[in-house]
N, C-alpha and C positions, 0 to 999 in steps of 0.2 A: 330307517335308512340313515347311515352315518356318513358324515362328510368331514374331511380333514382339510384345513386350509391355513394359510399364514394370516394371522389376525391383525387388526389395529391394536397398538400397544395399550391404549386405554381400555379397550374391551378385554384384553388379556388380563390386565390388572384387576378390573372390576369383577371378573369371574370369581376370584378368590373370595371377595366380599359376599357375593351371592351364594356360593356353595357353603360358606361357613356361617351364614346369617343365623342359623338355628342353634349355634353353639355359644352360650353365654360366656364360656371360658376362653374363647378364641381371642388372641391378641393380634389385631390387624397390623400388617406392615405399613410403613410410611409410604404413601403413594409417590411422593416426589423422589424418594430414594429408589423405589422400585423402578420408576420411569428412567432414572439415570442408568441403572444397571441394564435394563432391557433394551436401551437404545445405544449402549456403548459409550455413554457420556461420562462414565466413571473411570477410575484408574485401570480397572481390569480391561476396559474396552480398548486400551492401547495395544494389547497383545492377545486378547481372547476373542473368540468368535462364537456367535450363537444364532440359531434359527428358531423362531417361535412357531408353534403349531396349536391350533384349537380344534376341538371336535364338536360338531353340531349334530343334534338328533331332532328331527321333526321341528326344525326352526329354532331350537333352543341350544345355547351353548352348554355343554355338559362336561367338558374336560379341557385341560391345557397342559403344555409342557414346553421346555426349551431344550433343544439339542445343543450341547456346548462343547467347544474345544478350547482347552488351555494349552497353548503352544509350549509351555514350560513343563507340562506334566506328560511324560511319555512312559511307555512300558519298556521291558527289557530289550526289545528289538528296535527301540527308537521310534515306535509308532505312537501317535497321540492317543491318550486314553479318552474315549468318548464319555460324555456325562449327560445324564438326564436331570434337569433342574426345573425349579419352579412348578413342580407337579401338583395339579389339583384335578380331581375327578369325582364324579358320582360313583356309587358302589355298583359298577358294571364292568365285568372283565372284558366285554367286547369293546367298550369305549376305551379302556386303558390299553388294550392290545392294539387298537387302531392308531392311537397316539404313539405308542412305542414303535410300531412298525415304521411310521413316518420318520421318527427320530433315528431309528437304526439305519434307514436308507441314506439319510443325510450324513450321518457319522461315518458310514462305510465310504462314502464318496470323499470324505475329508481325510481318509487314511486310517481310521481307527479300527483296531482288531478286537477290542473289548470295550465294554461300557459299564460305568458305575453310576449309582444313583440312590436316593436323590442327592445331588451335589450341584450347587449354583456357581461353579467355576473352580472351586478348590476348597481345601479344608479351612482356609482363612475366611470363607464365606459360609452362609447357611448350608448345612449338609446333614445327612442322617435322617432316619425316619423313626418315630417313636413306635415301640412294639408292645410296651406295657406301662402301666402307671397312669392310665387315662382318667382314673378316679381322683388323681391328685390335682391340686390347684396349680396351673402353669406358673413357672417363674419366668422372668423377663429374659429374652433371648434364648429360651429353651427350644430345641427342635420339637415341634408339636404338629400333629396332623390328625385327621379322622382315623378311627381304629381300623378301617378297612384297607388303608393304603398298603401295609405290609403284604396283605393277601394278594392285592393287585400286582405287586412286583413279583411275588413268588409264582403266580399263575402265568406270568410272561417269561418264565425260565430263569429268573434271577435267583441267586442264593446269597446268603450273608457273606460279605467280604470282611467285615469287622464289626464288633459290638462294643457297647459302652453301657454304663449304668450311672444312676444318681442315687444319693442317699439323703432322705429327709430326716432331720433330727431337731431336737430342742436344744436351746442354750444350756439348760440344766444337764442334759445328757453330755454335751460337750465339756461342761465343767467337770463332770465325773471322769470323762476320758482323759482330760488334762491331768487329773490327780492319779489315775490308775494305769494308763496305757504306757508301757515302756517305749513304744515307738514315738511318743511325743516328748520324751525326756531329751534335753539338750546336753550332750557330753561336754565336759570341760574343755577338751581339745578342740571341739567344734567352736565353742564360744571364744577360745583364744584366737582361732584362725579367721573367724568370720563375724562381722557385725550385721545384725538385722536392723536395717534402717526403716523407721516409720516415715514414709515420704509425704511431704506436703504436696497435695495434688493441685494447688491453686495455680501453679506455674505450668500450665498444660503443655506448652511447647517443650520445656525441659523434660517433663515426664515422658512425652512421646519419644524424644530423642533417646533417652536412657532405655526405654523399653524396646525400641526398635533395634538398638545396638545389641540387646540380649536375645533378640528373636531367633536369629539363625542358630546360635549356640543351644538354645532351649528346645527348638522344634526340629532341628535336623534329625532325620531318621524316623520321624513320625509319618504315618501313612499319608501319602500324596503331598507332603509339604514341599513347596518351592519358594525360593526367596522372594521377598517383597521389598520394594523401595520405600523410603520414608513416607512419600506422599500417599501411597496406597495403604500403608499401615495406619497412618493418621486418619485417613478417610474411614477405615473400618473401626478403629478403636475409639475415636473421639466421642461417639454417642454414649458409650458406657462411661468414659472418663468424665463427661459432663455431669454425671449423676453421682460420682464418687465423692467421698469426704475423707478428711484425714483419718488414717487408720485403716482405710480400705486397701491400701497398697503398701507392701513391704518389699524392700530390695535387699538381697544378700550381698554384702561387700567384702571382698578379700582385704583384710586389715593391712597386709604387707604391701600389696600392689595398688590398693584402692580401686581395684576393678570391680564392676558389677558382675556377679556370677550367678545370680538366681533371683527369682521374685515370687511373690504370692499376691494375687490381686483378687479382690471381691468387690461387690457393688450392692447397694440397697435394692431390694426387689420391688421396684415401682411398677409392677405388672398392672395393677388396677388403674393407676394413673395413665399409663401408656395405652391401655385398652380404651379408656375414655376419650382419647384423642381421635379415635375412629380413622386412623390413617393419615391425619393431617398434622404435620410436624411443627407448625408455626408456634404452638404453645409448649413444645418439648421442654421439660425441666421447669416449667412455670411454678409447679408445686413446691419447688425448693425455696422460693421466696416466702412461702407460708410457714416454713420451718417444720413441715411434717416429715416424719420418718416412718417407713413401713416396719412391720414387726419382724420381717425376714431378711437375712443377708444371704446372697448367693456367693458361695466360696468357689470361684470359677477356675482359677489356674494356679498351680504351684509347680514351678519348674526350676531346673538348675542346668548350668553348662555341663557337658559330658565329663569333663575332668574333675568335677566336684560332686558327682552324683552319689558317691558312696562315702561321703565325709560327715554325714549327719546334718548338712545344711538344709536339706528338704524338711527334715523333722523340725528344725528350728524355725523355718518359715511357716510350716503348718501350725506350729504351736502359737506363733504370733497372730496368725489369722484366726485361730480358734479363740484365743484370749480376747481379741477384738469383738468377735461375735458374742461371747459370753458377757462382755461389759456393756454392749450397746443394743443387743437385739434379743428377741424372745425365741426366734427360730433360726435355723440355718439349713441350707441345702448344699451338699457337696456335689457339684454339677459335672455331669458328663465325664465320668472317670473311665479310662481305658481298662479293659478286662484284666490286663497284666498286673494292675495294682490291686490285687485281691487283698493285700494287707489292710487296706482302708475299710474292709468289711468288719474289722474289729471295732470300728467306730459305730457301726450299725448295719443292718441288712439293706441290700439294694431295694429301692422302692419304685424305680422307673428304669426302663431299659430302652435302648436304641440300637439301630443297625444301619450299616451302609451295605447296599446290595451290589452285586456284580454279575455279569454274564459275558460269555464269548459272543462276538458277532459272527453269525454263521456265514 
């Protein structure tokens, strides 16, 4: 007998730890941060709404999710796009369906005509489900889940709304690509027009302001993107920034106007160190004092303002990021690439895939 109810927040959080306890590769979320998000105590809570649901079977918690409304994310008719977030479940279609049905009812009442998932509020927060690449060692902040999750979404009438991929590579392979790939050559005209600045990340406040100013220009037009204020952007980006060192961030600057018009940011893959925290953030970044550097760099985002997207600036930014990886790391992972950027497969074949699912609410 299955029972669906609105749970205590702490029980909701701990269920993820229970269901993933048998996976030695799992990277636990920070409990404190999860509690902020789930209680509306973070920046998203100022305009977003959510309802938590858990599923119990024979006295045991076996699944959970949050039904979410982001008031800024609407469909073509002006209706809010419903979201399924924070999804965790045993491999049982009945459990997943019961959870989905509860979420669908709440989202319909909130005015939604369609639902996307998994998405924890928007594309600026954790979203997507991994569909292949489970044999690979997770990288920090990667969308990661048990292998049965895609099947549970598909069985409930969802279909892929968008897909992405990642590429695992060695620094030696990137060195070869820098020497041989035309897409990584910087044209003289590009170099005359734009400077690729290696940014000092020690001044976090200045870095956050510069990146936030670039955000709308870089992300406008991307799936489900809605503008964020500086406070919310800082809240989301600060954990990664705290792990970054000089060379991890490059900003493209227009030489004539001195405007920031693009960026490439990466971060050291401290997945093992974060896994060891077991969800407690008090010691976050403590390993940095020991001077340890992991062997892998996550090449996370390369973007440019729309007006400079066909000027060669993206190639210059990519080249700078690759050169940094070659100089300082043994491995790199080109993280979560949109399918439209198939040209990046010249660097190497996709090794991990992800999807965001969607369905109409009947």
